[in-house]
N, C-alpha and C positions, 0 to 999 in steps of 0.2 A: 437117417433115410427110414421111408415109412414101411416096409419088411418087419421090424422088429421092436413095432412100437409097444403095439398094441397085442389082445389078450386074447382071447374066447373065455367069458363067462362060466364057473361048471353048472348055473340054468337057467342061460342065456345071454343076452347081449355080447358086450365089448369091455375094455379097461385098460385104461396104458399099464405098460409095463414098470417096472417101477427103476429099471437100466436109463430108460427115456425120462421120465421123473424124474432123477438124478439129473440125466444129462441135461435138462431144460434150469430147468436152477442153476444149472455153475454154469450154464451160459448164459443165464442172464440178466444174474451178478454184476458183471466188471461191465453192464451195456446200463443195468440201473446205480451201478456211481457215476457214471457222468453224466450220469441227474441231466439226459435231457426232458425235452415236454412233450406231453401228450399229444399224439394231433388227430382232433376230430372229424375231420371229414377224406375223401378219399384222396385217395394215394397212388407216386407212379416207386415202381420201387427196383432198382437197378441191385441185379444182386452176381459176383466174380467168387466161383466155388468152389474148391479142393475137390481134385479127383479121386479117386481113391483109385480105383484099377479101369482100367478100357470097356469092364463090361459092368458101367453104374452106368444107370437111368437117373441125368437130372433132375426130375421130374419130382423121383422117390426123395427129396432133399427144401421143395420146395417150402410143405403142410410144417416137418419141426422148426424150416425158419423162423415162420411167418408165431405159427406158436409162442416160438421165446418174445420175438418181440414186441409181443399179446402183454406177454409175461413181463417182459423188464417194465413194461410200462407206455412204449413207443406209439403203441397204436392198439383202441382198445381188440380189433377183430378185424379180423384177416377180410372182411369182407370191401374190411374201405378198400383193398386195393384193387384199384378199377384198371391201373395196367402192370405188366411188369417184363422186363430186359434179364435175363441167366444166362451163365456161360462158364463152362469151366475155362477155371487161369489158374495162376501159376497164386497160391496163396495157401494161403495154413488155414482148412478150416473156411471160413465166410467171409468177404467182404459186402454188406448191406452201406444200401446209399439208400432213402425215403425221402422220396420230394410231396407235401403236403400240395396240393391241386389248392387250395384257397389260400397258402401265404406265397406260390411257390419259393419255399424256401427249403434245401437242403436240409436234413436229421443225421 
């Protein structure tokens, strides 16, 4: 969740927390092992996300997932996402399907 990924630096600005950096690396590693080719152009993303509890906000889950996809080398930047479909689902973590608008193929 976005609630726990950044902290304020003592002299201004912000940075990612150690916990978030650790999560992002551990989540990106199995994706990298799939050797999914980098998608250069615009993408459509379908997300099925585990809901931890009834008070959870789905929008707080989006940025960490996109950051993970970038770190895993699937997309260059989350600016490529031009369409998004997200829902709570019966999954552990998240299921992500990315469609390249250039090739109309799913990653």
